[in-house]
C-alpha positions as CSV (number, residue, x, y, z in Angstrom):
1,Q,-2.5,-64.9,24.1
2,V,-1.5,-62.1,21.7
3,Q,-1.4,-62.9,18.0
4,L,-0.3,-60.5,15.3
5,V,-0.8,-61.5,11.6
6,E,0.7,-59.4,8.9
7,S,-0.4,-59.4,5.2
8,G,0.1,-57.3,2.1
9,G,3.7,-57.8,1.3
10,G,4.9,-58.6,-2.2
11,L,7.1,-57.6,-5.1
12,V,6.8,-54.1,-6.5
13,K,8.8,-51.9,-8.8
14,A,10.6,-48.8,-7.5
15,G,8.2,-45.9,-7.2
16,G,5.3,-48.2,-6.6
17,S,3.1,-48.6,-3.5
18,L,2.0,-51.4,-1.1
19,R,-0.3,-51.4,1.9
20,L,0.5,-53.7,4.8
21,A,-2.0,-54.8,7.3
22,C,-1.6,-56.4,10.7
23,A,-4.6,-58.0,12.5
24,A,-4.3,-58.3,16.3
25,S,-6.1,-60.5,18.8
26,G,-5.7,-61.5,22.4
27,R,-5.8,-58.2,24.2
28,T,-7.7,-54.9,24.1
29,F,-6.2,-53.6,20.9
30,S,-7.1,-49.9,21.6
31,S,-5.0,-49.9,24.8
32,Y,-1.6,-50.4,23.2
33,A,0.7,-48.5,20.9
34,M,1.6,-50.4,17.7
35,G,4.7,-50.3,15.5
36,W,6.2,-51.4,12.3
37,F,9.8,-52.6,12.0
38,R,11.8,-54.0,9.2
39,Q,14.8,-56.2,8.8
40,A,16.9,-56.6,5.7
41,P,19.3,-59.6,5.3
42,G,22.4,-59.2,7.4
43,K,21.1,-56.1,9.1
44,E,19.5,-55.3,12.5
45,R,15.8,-55.0,12.8
46,E,15.0,-51.3,12.6
47,F,12.1,-49.0,13.6
48,V,9.9,-47.8,10.8
49,A,6.8,-46.2,12.3
50,T,4.6,-46.2,15.4
51,I,1.1,-45.1,16.3
52,S,-0.3,-44.3,19.7
53,A,-3.1,-46.4,21.2
54,S,-5.8,-43.9,20.2
55,G,-4.3,-43.3,16.8
56,G,-3.8,-39.6,17.5
57,S,0.0,-39.6,17.4
58,T,2.4,-41.1,14.9
59,A,6.2,-41.1,14.5
60,Y,8.4,-42.3,11.7
61,A,12.0,-43.1,10.9
62,D,13.7,-40.4,8.9
63,S,14.2,-42.8,6.0
64,V,10.5,-43.3,5.4
65,K,9.1,-39.9,6.5
66,G,6.9,-38.4,3.8
67,R,6.6,-41.7,2.0
68,F,5.0,-44.1,4.5
69,T,1.8,-43.6,6.6
70,I,0.8,-45.7,9.6
71,S,-2.8,-45.8,10.7
72,R,-5.1,-48.0,12.8
73,D,-8.7,-49.0,13.0
74,N,-9.4,-49.9,16.6
75,A,-12.9,-51.2,15.7
76,K,-11.2,-53.8,13.4
77,N,-8.2,-54.5,15.7
78,T,-5.9,-53.7,12.7
79,V,-2.9,-51.5,12.0
80,Y,-1.8,-50.5,8.5
81,L,1.3,-49.3,6.8
82,Q,0.8,-47.5,3.5
83,M,4.1,-47.4,1.6
84,N,4.4,-45.0,-1.3
85,S,7.3,-44.1,-3.6
86,L,9.1,-47.4,-2.7
87,K,12.8,-47.7,-3.2
88,P,15.0,-50.8,-3.5
89,E,16.5,-50.0,-0.1
90,D,13.0,-50.5,1.4
91,T,13.4,-54.2,0.6
92,A,13.1,-56.2,3.9
93,A,10.9,-58.4,6.0
94,Y,8.3,-56.1,7.7
95,Y,7.1,-56.9,11.2
96,C,4.2,-55.4,13.2
97,A,4.6,-55.2,16.9
98,Q,2.5,-54.4,20.0
99,T,3.9,-52.8,23.1
100,T,4.2,-54.9,26.3
101,L,2.7,-52.1,28.4
102,A,-0.2,-49.7,27.8
103,W,1.7,-46.6,26.7
104,R,-0.3,-43.5,26.0
105,G,2.0,-42.1,23.3
106,T,4.1,-43.3,20.5
107,V,6.9,-45.9,21.2
108,T,10.0,-46.1,19.0
109,A,12.2,-48.4,21.1
110,R,12.3,-52.0,20.0
111,E,12.7,-53.3,23.5
112,D,9.3,-51.8,24.5
113,Y,7.6,-54.2,22.1
114,G,6.9,-57.6,23.6
115,Y,4.7,-59.1,20.9
116,W,5.6,-59.6,17.2
117,G,4.1,-60.9,14.1
118,Q,5.7,-63.4,11.8
119,G,6.7,-60.8,9.2
120,T,5.8,-60.2,5.6
121,Q,8.3,-59.8,2.8
122,V,8.5,-56.6,0.8
123,T,10.8,-56.6,-2.3
124,V,11.3,-53.5,-4.4
125,S,13.0,-54.0,-7.8
126,S,14.9,-51.2,-9.5
Protein backbone atom coordinates (compact mmCIF):
# COMPACT_ATOMS: atom_id res chain seq x y z
CA GLN A 1 0.00 0.00 0.00
CA VAL A 2 1.53 3.28 -1.14
CA GLN A 3 1.59 6.11 1.38
CA LEU A 4 2.75 9.65 0.69
CA VAL A 5 3.07 12.11 3.55
CA GLU A 6 3.83 15.78 2.88
CA SER A 7 5.31 18.23 5.35
CA GLY A 8 6.80 21.71 5.37
CA GLY A 9 3.89 23.94 4.46
CA GLY A 10 3.08 27.12 6.32
CA LEU A 11 2.61 30.87 6.19
CA VAL A 12 5.32 33.00 4.61
CA LYS A 13 5.62 36.57 3.35
CA ALA A 14 5.99 37.34 -0.32
CA GLY A 15 9.59 36.89 -1.39
CA GLY A 16 10.21 34.24 1.22
CA SER A 17 11.05 30.56 0.90
CA LEU A 18 9.67 27.21 1.99
CA ARG A 19 10.82 23.64 1.51
CA LEU A 20 8.25 20.91 1.18
CA ALA A 21 9.06 17.25 1.73
CA CYS A 22 7.14 14.10 0.84
CA ALA A 23 8.01 10.77 2.42
CA ALA A 24 6.93 7.72 0.44
CA SER A 25 6.44 4.10 1.43
CA GLY A 26 4.89 0.94 0.06
CA ARG A 27 6.74 0.49 -3.25
CA THR A 28 10.29 0.72 -4.57
CA PHE A 29 10.58 4.50 -4.51
CA SER A 30 13.46 4.68 -7.00
CA SER A 31 11.34 3.06 -9.73
CA TYR A 32 8.74 5.82 -10.04
CA ALA A 33 8.60 9.40 -11.20
CA MET A 34 7.30 11.85 -8.62
CA GLY A 35 5.42 15.09 -8.99
CA TRP A 36 4.13 18.08 -7.10
CA PHE A 37 0.74 19.60 -7.85
CA ARG A 38 -1.20 22.41 -6.23
CA GLN A 39 -4.80 23.43 -5.88
CA ALA A 40 -6.09 26.85 -4.92
CA PRO A 41 -9.68 27.34 -3.69
CA GLY A 42 -12.12 27.19 -6.58
CA LYS A 43 -9.48 26.11 -9.06
CA GLU A 44 -8.42 22.87 -10.72
CA ARG A 45 -5.44 20.96 -9.37
CA GLU A 46 -2.46 21.98 -11.50
CA PHE A 47 0.95 20.58 -12.27
CA VAL A 48 3.91 22.25 -10.55
CA ALA A 49 6.99 20.05 -11.01
CA THR A 50 8.10 16.52 -11.75
CA ILE A 51 11.28 14.49 -11.37
CA SER A 52 12.22 11.24 -13.06
CA ALA A 53 12.75 8.02 -11.11
CA SER A 54 16.53 8.40 -11.15
CA GLY A 55 16.39 12.11 -10.41
CA GLY A 56 18.26 12.92 -13.59
CA SER A 57 15.44 14.82 -15.29
CA THR A 58 13.05 17.49 -14.06
CA ALA A 59 10.29 19.62 -15.54
CA TYR A 60 8.37 22.62 -14.25
CA ALA A 61 5.27 24.63 -14.90
CA ASP A 62 6.09 27.97 -16.50
CA SER A 63 4.64 29.80 -13.51
CA VAL A 64 7.29 28.39 -11.14
CA LYS A 65 10.27 27.93 -13.45
CA GLY A 66 13.37 29.59 -12.02
CA ARG A 67 11.83 29.87 -8.54
CA PHE A 68 11.04 26.27 -7.52
CA THR A 69 13.37 23.26 -7.50
CA ILE A 70 12.29 19.64 -7.24
CA SER A 71 14.74 17.02 -5.98
CA ARG A 72 14.68 13.54 -4.53
CA ASP A 73 16.72 11.35 -2.23
CA ASN A 74 16.10 7.76 -3.22
CA ALA A 75 18.00 6.48 -0.18
CA LYS A 76 15.48 8.29 2.04
CA ASN A 77 12.39 7.64 -0.12
CA THR A 78 11.72 11.37 -0.10
CA VAL A 79 11.00 14.04 -2.70
CA TYR A 80 11.41 17.75 -2.01
CA LEU A 81 10.16 21.01 -3.42
CA GLN A 82 12.28 24.06 -2.66
CA MET A 83 10.19 27.17 -3.22
CA ASN A 84 11.94 30.55 -3.41
CA SER A 85 10.72 34.05 -4.24
CA LEU A 86 7.22 33.06 -3.25
CA LYS A 87 4.29 35.12 -4.50
CA PRO A 88 0.73 35.46 -3.16
CA GLU A 89 -0.49 33.57 -6.24
CA ASP A 90 1.50 30.53 -5.06
CA THR A 91 -0.98 30.17 -2.20
CA ALA A 92 -2.56 26.69 -2.47
CA ALA A 93 -2.67 23.21 -1.04
CA TYR A 94 0.37 21.35 -2.36
CA TYR A 95 0.20 17.64 -3.10
CA CYS A 96 2.92 15.17 -3.91
CA ALA A 97 2.11 12.29 -6.19
CA GLN A 98 3.67 9.09 -7.49
CA THR A 99 3.08 7.65 -10.95
CA THR A 100 1.00 4.55 -11.31
CA LEU A 101 3.48 2.96 -13.72
CA ALA A 102 7.28 2.91 -13.67
CA TRP A 103 7.99 5.67 -16.22
CA ARG A 104 11.63 6.37 -17.06
CA GLY A 105 11.29 10.08 -17.69
CA THR A 106 9.39 13.01 -16.28
CA VAL A 107 5.59 12.90 -16.12
CA THR A 108 3.47 16.03 -16.26
CA ALA A 109 -0.04 14.64 -16.80
CA ARG A 110 -2.17 14.42 -13.67
CA GLU A 111 -3.92 11.29 -14.91
CA ASP A 112 -0.64 9.36 -14.90
CA TYR A 113 -0.36 9.76 -11.14
CA GLY A 114 -2.25 7.13 -9.20
CA TYR A 115 -1.08 7.87 -5.68
CA TRP A 116 -1.48 11.14 -3.81
CA GLY A 117 -0.59 12.58 -0.45
CA GLN A 118 -3.03 14.40 1.80
CA GLY A 119 -1.65 17.82 0.92
CA THR A 120 0.07 20.58 2.83
CA GLN A 121 -1.10 24.21 2.85
CA VAL A 122 1.15 27.00 1.64
CA THR A 123 -0.03 30.55 2.25
CA VAL A 124 1.92 33.53 0.95
CA SER A 125 0.98 36.92 2.33
CA SER A 126 1.56 40.16 0.44
